[in-house]
N, C-alpha and C positions, 0 to 999 in steps of 0.2 A: 257417181260412177262416170268415168270417161271411157267411151268405146271407139275403137279405131275402125273405120269403115275401109274394106279393101275390095278391089276389083280389078280386072285386067282393063287398062285404058289404051293399050297399044297391043299389036300382034293380033292374033286371032281372037276375036271377042265372042262369047257365047251369044246366041240368038236373042236371050231375054235378059242379058246381064244388067243392062241399065234399068229395066223394070224391076228386076228383083232388088237390086241395091236401094232403088227409091222406096219400095215397100219397106224395106228394113230401116231405112232413114226415118221414114214417117212413124213406124212403130217405136223406135228408140226415141224419137222427139216426144211422142205421146207418153211414153213411160218416164220421161224426164231426165234422160241421160244426156251427158255431154257428148257431143259427137266431134271426133277428130277426123280429119281428112274428108270433110263434108263435100269437097270439090269432086269427088268421084260420083257422087249423086247428080251432079249438074250435067244435063245433056250436052252442053255446050263446052265442057272442059275437055282440054287437049293438053297433054303433058308438054312442057317447054323443051323441045329438043336442043334448043340453043344454050340452055343453062342446066344441064343435068346435075351439076354439083349443088345448086340451089335446091333442086327438088329433093335430092338425097338428103341434104341437111335438114330440111323441113320434114321429111318423112321420119328421119331418126329422132327428131325432136318429138315428134307426135307419137311415135312408138315408145319412147321413154315415158311419156305422159299416161299412156294407155293403162286402164284397169283390165281391159277385156278387148277382144278383136270379133269383128263380124265380117266374114269374107264370102264373096260371091266368086265361085271358082269354075265356071262352065267354060270359060275361055281357055286359051293355052297362053299362060303367062308365068314366067319363073318368078316374076316380082311380087305377085300375091302369095304364091308358096313360101318365098323368103320372109315376107312380112308375117304370115301365119306362124312359120317355124320360130322366127325371132322372139314373137310374143309367148309362144309355147316354152321356148327355152328360158324365159324370164319367169316361168310359172303363172302365166296369165291365161284365163280360159279363152278358147277360140271357138266360134261357131262358124262352121265352113259348110257351104252348100255348093253343090255342083254336079 
């Protein structure tokens, strides 16, 4: 099973957003799931503002691969909502906390 991880990485971030997604990342890894968009669990990750088309292409590819989604939604981000909605629209289960 491949799980897409999502959280706000720009805009207004939730106070424990990174901690929550890192806990989910560890649990999914222990479960043996394949993890897509692992970058959002990296405390040093910053989206590449200079190449948004490459990020969009990478996200689209990962969303197509995903069997399920795990989203941390305490921050204000339309991106995470879009990702969750996109997965739900394809009939994929999504776990969202926020």
